[in-house]
N, C-alpha and C positions, 0 to 999 in steps of 0.2 A: 595456488598462486595467491595473489593479493586479494582477489574477490572471495576466495574460500576462507581466508583468514578474517577478512572484514565480516563476512557472513557469520562466522563462528562467534566473533565478539558481539555482534549485534544480537544474535540469538541468546547469548548469555545475558546481555543487558535486558533483553525482553523478559527473560525468566525472572531476573532479579526485580525488575520493575513490577511484574505481576505479583510476585511473592510479597513485596513490600507495599503493594497497592499504590504505586506512584502512577496513577492513571493518566495524568496529563502528559507524561513522557512517552507513553506507549504508542500513540499515533506517530510520533516523530521517529521512533525506532522502527516501527512497521514500515513507514515510508522509505526509510533508508534500505530496509531489506528489499522492498519492492523495486527500488532503483537499481540495486545490484542485479536482481533477476532481469530487469529491463535491459541493463547493460550487457547481459549475457544472452539477450534475445530469447529469454524464457518468459514469454509474455503471459502464458497461462498461470505460471507461478506468481508473477507480478500482480495479475488480476486477483488471484486468491488473497494476497495480502492487502490489496486496495479495498476489497470488500470488507475485510476486518477493520481497516482504517475508517471506512465509510460508516459502518455500524457504530464504532466507538465514538466517532465525531458526532454522530446523531445523538447518542446517549449523553455525551458531555455538553451538547448544545453548541458545538463549535461550527457555526454556519460557514465560515470561510473554509474550514477543513472539509466540510461536506462538499462544497463546490469544487475544491481542488481534487477530492477523491473521485467525484463524478467525471471530471475532465480527464484524470489519469486513466480511469477505467475505459473511457471512450477512446483515448489515444492508443491504449494497448489493444483494444478490439480492432482498431483501425490497422495496427501492425499485423494482426492475424487475418486481415481481409474480411472481417466480420462487420460489414458496413452497417447493417441494420442495428446491431448492438451498439456500434460506435456512435451512431446518430442518436439512438435512444438515451444513452447515458450522458452524452454531451449536452443534450437539450433538456434534461430533467431540471 
């Protein structure tokens, strides 16, 4: 369906951005991948990508991105009924 096509294009974009070292675009692509997984209720997959985004935002010094990543991770843990993790990441 539409999600699988979008995911395919995003993964291709991610690979190209990594190959050409366009690091500032990678968090955006990863976030869109996480959104697709979230839309499919695949929260564990979304969390996996959110952690990649978090670490990259930390490396790049994108403070706003770090905060957004932490909130997204917390929200996804909440969807999985993992309340302790949800609170921990939301309050970091």
